[in-house]
C-alpha positions, 0 to 999 in steps of 0.5 A, spaced: 536 462 496 542 461 501 542 465 507 548 470 505 544 472 499 537 473 503 541 477 508 544 481 503 537 482 499 534 484 506 539 489 508 538 492 501 531 492 501 530 494 509 526 500 508 521 497 504 520 491 508 518 495 514 511 493 513 508 494 519 509 502 518 503 502 513 498 497 516 495 503 520 493 506 513 491 499 510 486 499 516 484 506 515 482 504 508 478 498 510 474 502 515 473 508 510 470 503 505 466 499 510 463 505 513 461 508 506 458 502 505 454 502 511 457 496 514 460 499 520 456 504 524 460 510 522 455 517 522 457 519 515 452 525 516 456 528 522 463 527 518 460 530 512 458 536 516 464 537 520 469 537 514 475 538 513 476 537 520 473 530 521 477 528 515 484 531 518 482 528 524 481 521 520 488 521 516 492 524 522 490 517 526 494 512 521 499 518 521 501 517 528 501 510 528 506 510 522 510 515 526 510 510 532 511 504 528 517 507 525 520 509 531 519 501 533 523 499 527 529 504 529 529 502 536 529 495 534 533 494 527 537 501 527 537 506 521 539 504 514 542 510 510 540 510 503 545 511 497 545 517 492 543 512 487 537 509 491 535 516 492 535 518 485 532 511 483 526 513 488 525 520 485 525 517 478 520 512 480 515 517 483 515 521 477 514 515 473 508 513 477 505 519 477 505 520 470 502 512 469 496 514 475 495 520 472 494 517 465 490 512 468 485 516 471 484 520 465 483 514 460 478 512 466 474 519 465 473 518 458 470 511 459 472 509 452 472 501 455 468 498 460 474 497 465 478 501 470 486 502 468 487 506 475 486 499 478 490 496 473 495 501 475 495 499 482 496 491 480 502 493 476 504 497 482 504 491 487 507 487 481 513 492 481 514 491 488 517 484 487 522 487 481 523 493 486 526 488 491 530 483 486 525 478 487 525 478 495 517 480 495 514 474 492 508 475 495 507 482 491 506 478 484 501 473 487 497 479 491 497 483 484 493 478 481 487 480 485 487 486 481 486 483 475 478 481 476 477 488 479 479 492 473 473 489 470 468 491 475 465 496 471 463 491 466 461 485 471 456 490 475 454 495 470 449 500 473 452 500 480 454 507 482 461 509 482 461 510 489 460 503 490 465 501 485 470 505 489 468 502 496 469 495 493 476 497 490 478 501 497 476 495 501 480 490 497 486 495 496 486 496 503 486 488 505 491 487 500 496 492 502 495 490 509 497 483 507 503 485 504 505 489 510 505 483 514 508 479 509 514 484 508 515 484 516 515 477 516 521 477 511 524 482 515 523 478 522 526 471 518 532 474 516 534 480 521 535 480 529 533 486 533 539 490 535 539 488 542 539 481 540 546 482 537 551 480 541 
């Protein structure tokens, strides 16, 4: 890929390459998984007792992080306006994803086969990140492969509670999400210079 093509693709995908914005949510998912598993010294009894306040407080932390990092991207790289076509595509994508994940959850609840279609859908979501960026985010295909063995978790560790399976998934998902966030930002750094550096 020549420099001109890379710059064009990076500019077109500027919104999704702002990876650091999602890092707080990925870290939050990892912490929740480790806390639920008892690996981190989180007082789950206290959290449960004071729900929903503790839940709202917990989710507010990554949201604040997202806002701060989003402000960083605006100051450093500017704002890219989305075209009408891009906005329509995002709406269609959102509806399709909602249908796919709803169907996956419904199938999993039926427990017809000993595998998780929800996890499979998550892997598909990561793989779609490659095609969504016109091949720029190659790492998304590699990260998607990690979901394949996870889909067989219900069969591989039969008898394990659904909560434990959920914690394993949440930890792996959070880790892969964090890796993708860092790699997205790395692609942005390789191609675009901060606004203040342009002279």
